[in-house]
N, C-alpha and C positions, 0 to 999 in steps of 0.2 A: 346160135342157131341160125340159119344158113337164106335168107331169103329173096327172092327176086326182084331188082331192085324197082320199085315204084317211084312215082312223084307223088306227092300227099300234102294236101294243101287244108290250113287249119284257118276256119273263117272265124272271126269274133267283133265285137262290136269294139267297145274304145278301149284304147291302149291306154293301161291303168294297170296298179297294184295292186290286185284281189283277188276272192278265192280262183274265178273261171280261168281266169288269164295266168294263173300260177301254172294251173292243170292243164290247160294247153301248152303250155312254158315246157313242165313236164316228159308230157304225152311227145311234145316233138324233138325234145329231146333222146329220149328212149328210142322213136321210131331212126333218129338219124342213127344214132347208134348202134342198128341194126341194120343202117346201107341203106331207109330208105333216102330220098328227096324232099327234104321238108321245105316246105312255104308259109311262112302265117303270113294272115291280108286281114288286116283291120279297118274297120268300117273311119275310123278317124283317132287322133292321136288326144286323148283327154289329160296327162299326167306328163309335166315336163321330168319327173323323175322315175320316170319307165324306161326302164335297160331293155331295152329290145332285141330278139334271139336273130340266129344268122337267119337270112334268107326272109327280112321282113318287109312286108307292103301296106302300104296307109294309102285310102282309095279317097280321103279327103282330109282337109287342116283343121276340119275343127267338125260338131253337129251339124249335119245342114237345116237352115233355120228359117226358109219359107218354099215353096213348089221348083221354084226354078233351079232353085240350089240340089234337093231334093232329085228331080231329075237328071243334072249333072252326075247325079253323086251315084243315081243307079246306071246311069252308062257307064259311067267307072268305072265302078265295081264289074259290071257286066265284064267287059275289055280286060281288067287284069287280070280275072278269071278265068280267060280266051286263053291271053297271054302266057298264064303257065303252064295251060294245061296237063291239069291232076288225072290219075288213074281211082284218086278218089279221092272225097269233101268233107271232114268233119266240123260241123258249123258247132257255134256255143251259143250258151243265153237265147232267150227267148226272140230277140230281135235276131240277132244272127240266124236261129234257124227260118224263121219265118222270110225275110230279107234274103239272107244266102240262099236261104233253099231254093225260095223262090226263083231270085234268079239266073245260082246256079243249075237248075231245070231246062235257063230258057238258052244258054248259052253252052251247055257241057254234056256230053253224055257218060260221064263221073258218076258213079254211085253216091249218094248223099248219106251220110250217118248222123243224126240228131243227137245233140248232146243235150238231154235235161239238165241242166245246173241252176234254171232257177225257180225261185217259189212263186206258188200260184198267188199269193199275197203280192207280188210285183211285178202280174201280168194286170193288163185291162181286159176288160173283155173281148175285144174286139182280135185283139193279139191272140188271147188265149182258144176264141174261135176259129183262127185261122189255124195256129197252131192243129188243134184239133184235126181241122178239116183236111187240112196239107199231110198229115200222119195218117189219116183216114185211108185218103186216095192212089199214095203211094210216092210222095214227093221223097218223103225219105223209107231208103230202102232197109234202115236201122233207128233204132229210137232207146240209144243207151239213158238208163238211171243209174243216180249213185247210192240209192241206199234200196235197204228191203222196205220202209216205211213208204218211199214214194212209192214202189210197184201196189202197193196197198192202195195208196189214195187214187191210184190212175185205175183202177180198180172199175171203175163205174164208166169210164172212157169205151164208145166203139168197141167191136171186138175186134175189124180190122187195125184198128191204131193199135190196142193190145200184144194183135199178133208180130209187132215189130218191133215191143219192148224189149232193151234186152238189159243186165243190169251188170254193172262198168263199175268197183268201187274205185275209189279216186286213190289217190297213190299221194304221197307227201314227202316231202325232203326234210332229214331229221335237223331242227331246230336248236339241239342243244349244243353249248359253246362252252367248254371249259376257262370260263372267267370269273373274275369276282365280281360278286356283285355293285362293290364301290366302284371298279375300274370301268361296269358296263354302266352304272347311273352318269358315270363322267361324262359319256360320251354323245349322253345327251342334254346334257344340265340340268339333271334330277335331280332333288333333295336326295343328300346322303342318309343316315342314321332318321329315318322317317319311315313309318309303312304305307306301301306303296304299290296301289292297288294299279290295273290296266291292261287296256286291249288295246288291238290293231283289229280294227275294221274299216269300211267305208262310211262316211260320217253323214249319216243316213235316218231319216224316219224307222225305219223298219231297222235299224241296230239299234234303237231304240235307248240310247245310249244317256238320255237325259237321267236316266235311272239310275244308272251310274255315277252319275252326278248329284242326283237326290240322294247317295250314302253320306255325304261330304256335312251334309250341313247339321245332322245330331255325333258324327265321329269326328270332332275339331281335332285329333291326331293326324287320319290318314290323309295322305296323298291321290291325286289317282293321273294317271299319263294316256293320252289317246293317241294312236299311231291309225293316222289313216288323213283322208282328205275328201270332199264332200260337200253335196247341197246346205247341210246341218250343221256345218261350222257353227254359223252366225246365231243361227239358235240353243245351238248349245252353251255357248261362251255368253250371249243374255241371258240364259236360266242359271250361271255360276255367278255373274253380277248379281244377282235378283236376290241369291243364296249366300252373298257373301263369302264366296269358295272361293274366288278365280284366283286367287294368290298361290291356291293348290290344287287347281286343274292345269294342265300340264299338255299340251296340244304340239306333238311334236315333228307334225306334218308328214308326209305317205314315205313308206321307206320301202325301199327294192328288198327282196328275198333275200338277197343276203344280209340285210342290216338286221331281219327281224328277227332272226337268232341273239342277236347284241343286247336290243330292246328288252328279251323274254328273260333275259338274263340279270335283270335289274328288278324284277318286279317282284313281289313277296305272294299276289293273290292274282289271279286271272279274273274279270268280271265279264262275263257275255250274258249280255241281257237280252239280244235279238229272240225277230219275234217270228222271223222268216228265215228259215234254212233248209235244205234240203239237206246238207252234208256236213256243213260247221266245221270245215276244214281249218279257220282259227285256232278255232278252241283244242282241236285234236294235236295241230301243232304246239300250242302251249303246253296240254297235256303232256306230251311226250317228253319233252322237255324238261317237264321235272319241276313245272309252278305248277300248283294248287290251283284248279279252276272253281269257281262257281259259275254256271251257268241258268239259263231259261229251263223249266220240266216242260219241253220239247220230245216227242214222242221219234224223232230221228235224232234229237243230241242223245234220250236214251241208248237207244242204238249203235251210234257210233262211238260214246263216251264208254264203251264196255268191252272188255274183254274177257271170254269165259263166265259169265255172269256177271263178274264183279266189275264195278261202277269206277270209270276213270275221272268223277268229276261229282263234284255236290251240283242236285237238281232243285230248283224251288220256283215257284210264281214271281218270277222279274219284276210285273207289272205292282207287287204290294212290297212297299219300299222296306218297311219292316222289318218284312220275311225276310227280305234281302240283305238286308245288314245282319238280321240275325245269323246267316248262313254263312256270308263271309268273318264273321268274327267267328263263329265256330271255329272255322279255319284257322285263321290268326289264333286263336288260342288252344290249338287242341293239335300236339304236334305228333300225336302218334297216329288221327286224323290226316292228318299230310301225310305222313310217311306211308297211310296202305292206300292215300290214293294214287299218291307215284309210282307205287312198285306196281301197282292195277295197271298204269299209265303204261308203265314199262312196254307191254303186250302190244301197246298199239302201232310201233314200227315193223312186227311180223305180221299183223294183220291189215294195215294199209300200205301195202309195198309200191314202191314204182313200178318196180318187174311185173307183179302182178297185173297191176295195170295196165302195163304197156303191151304185156301179150298179152292180153283179152283185144284189145285196139288191132293185134298182130293177126288175131283169129280172126275178128268182123273183115277185116281187110281182106287178107287171104280168101274168106269163104268168099266174099262179092266178085 
């Protein structure tokens, strides 16, 4: 595809290895391949293991902790946007949309494309109200949504907001690797010859990883590996101690995108009890990599984890430990079910291709 070279700025909140950052990384790489000049701007760096893409800018060394630091951060944010002089700006996550969108409007004439990748549960009401107001009055030329379920949820928003909405499904990198389960486990010091459940997610209360830990209390042969970092780590470790399962819960830390495939290759079952998702990228990656998945029964996960109406995961009320345990046991014991889930999930690669996602952004950018 021949496109006129334009300068694109992707604005995120914190630099870490999480779903929204993975999407902006893939979008940026795809736009770069098509000839765009792409810059990534992060408010601050949260994770030491984050592997920054080319042309990455950090506005502040850490999350601003007081009003004076916030003012200096906002000044620096505006300064960096002016320095890049973008032709289009893509903002991600609710703070990226609200803060990045507002400052962009003050210092740049570039159109702003807001990517709505945060669940409603993760937003405080002032932030949600600000985003609705900004979207309604035209701070954003386009507001992308990554699932049809989100489109349905946003039907109650003002008409002027909804008129700017556009569906752009996430793409993802294929994380399937041709390595043995034993080799994969050795790389993370995980136990061999044990039933190993696992999850890749931020250690945050919304991910409800305590539900996965509670599974081990009644199933004494199961182990659980959690890949991620976040504010909930101390609480999760305390729970594991209280349940006397800490020796079977393995915190492997945050992983770069290229190491996620190695981690997934060592798992028997991927458990995803999250209660707040707009897409569920981690579960889609795991299912596509051939790992049988047991996930929270959310409408959005039923939408994205299916191919031609066939489920690519087992759905369950993850807040009910007995039901979650029964679902995992069913996957563990039923080879036919595992094979069926893997077969259905093989179609996710074509349903959510990176090329389709990037082409959708090109269409939006060029139309503006």
